[in-house]
Every structure is written in C-alpha cells, then in structure tokens.
C-alpha positions in Angstrom: 106.8 189.6 170.8 105.9 185.9 171.8 107.6 185.8 174.9 106.2 189.1 176.2 102.8 187.9 175.3 103.2 184.2 177.0 103.5 186.7 179.9 100.8 188.5 179.1 98.7 184.9 179.1 99.9 183.7 182.3 99.6 186.8 183.9 95.9 187.1 182.6 95.2 183.6 183.7 96.8 184.3 187.3 95.0 187.7 188.0 91.6 185.3 187.2 92.5 182.5 189.0 93.2 185.7 192.5 89.8 186.8 191.5 88.3 183.7 191.7 89.7 182.8 195.1 88.7 186.2 195.8 85.0 186.0 195.5 85.2 182.3 196.7 83.3 183.1 200.5 81.4 185.2 199.3 79.8 182.7 196.5 79.8 179.8 199.7 77.8 182.4 201.5 75.4 182.9 198.6 74.8 179.6 197.5 74.0 178.1 201.3 71.1 181.1 201.3 70.1 180.0 198.0 70.0 176.3 199.0 67.7 176.9 201.9 65.0 178.4 199.7 65.5 174.7 197.3 68.2 175.8 194.2 69.0 173.3 192.6 72.6 171.7 192.0 72.4 172.7 187.9 71.0 175.9 189.1 73.9 176.3 190.9 76.4 175.3 188.3 74.5 177.4 185.8 75.2 181.0 187.6 78.8 179.4 188.5 79.6 179.0 184.7 78.2 182.2 184.0 79.9 184.0 186.7 83.3 183.0 185.1 82.5 183.2 181.7 81.9 187.1 182.8 85.1 187.2 184.2 86.9 185.8 181.7 84.6 187.0 178.0 84.4 190.1 178.7 88.4 191.1 179.0 89.6 188.7 176.9 87.3 189.5 173.9 87.8 193.0 174.2 91.7 192.3 174.4 91.7 190.5 171.5 90.2 193.0 169.3 91.9 195.5 170.4 95.2 193.7 169.8 94.5 192.5 166.5 94.0 196.3 165.5 97.1 197.5 167.3 98.8 194.6 164.5 97.5 195.9 161.5 98.2 199.4 162.2 101.7 199.3 163.3 102.5 196.6 160.7 100.7 198.4 157.5 103.7 200.2 157.2 105.8 197.6 156.9 103.6 195.7 154.5 103.7 198.5 152.3 107.5 198.5 152.3 108.7 195.4 152.3 105.1 194.4 149.6 103.5 191.7 152.0 99.7 191.6 151.5 97.7 193.3 154.3 95.9 189.8 153.9 99.0 187.8 155.5 99.3 190.2 158.1 95.4 189.5 158.9 95.8 186.3 158.8 98.5 186.0 161.0 97.2 188.0 163.8 94.0 186.0 163.4 96.0 182.7 164.1 97.6 183.9 166.8 94.5 185.4 168.8 92.5 181.8 167.7 95.7 179.9 169.5 95.3 182.3 172.8 91.3 182.1 173.0 92.3 178.2 172.4 94.2 178.4 175.1 91.7 180.4 177.6 89.2 178.1 176.7 91.4 175.0 178.1 92.1 177.4 180.9 88.0 177.9 181.8 87.4 174.4 181.4 89.8 173.3 184.1 88.7 176.4 186.4 85.0 175.8 186.5 85.7 172.4 187.7 88.0 173.4 190.0 85.8 176.5 191.4 82.4 173.9 191.7 84.6 171.3 193.8 86.2 174.0 195.8 82.8 175.9 197.0 80.4 172.2 197.2 
C-alpha cells in the first residue's frame, strides 16, 4: 500500500507540474497586460501564489478526507476482529495524511518559486 501511495503522490506532483506549465503562456500574457496598467510585483506574486494554492489545495484536501474515510470504513471490521482500538486506525490515517500534506507543502514551496521565476 505504501508503494501505491507513493506512486499516487508522484503522479499528483507530475500532473500539477504539467498543469502549471500549460498555464504559463496564458499567465505571461495576463501579467504583461496587467503590468501595463500598473500592477506591482507584489500583486503579481499574490495572484500567482493564490492560483497555485487553488490548483493544489482543493483536490488534495478533498482526496485526503476521502482517503481517511475509506481507511476507517475498510478497517473498522478488522479492528473489531483483531481487538485493535479504532483510535489507533484513525491516528495512523491522520499521521499518513499529515506526512502527505508535508510533502505536498514542500513541493508547493519549490513549485511557486520556479513558477514565479519562469514568468518574470
């Protein structure tokens, strides 16, 4: 399961990267047009970082919540059979989700720097 989870994380990172690359030309045009009317570089950064947050945060948050729900629903029968407390399953699920979010936040930090540099 860990290998499959790792593959999903890598796949998500690749998809987000290609989504950002595909939007780069449109964003360059938009930033050029906005710069002609006087937008500051701080406002450009705020726009770009907000866009990246929406691309990354919404699907990942929803996916994490669904994964925790599936993990609990699939393992509730096993916890009753093996006499494992449900709280330990929830704790493990939340730990994995927190690690996943940590990796994604690190990826977001690197991606926003590279994306901003590629546009300016």
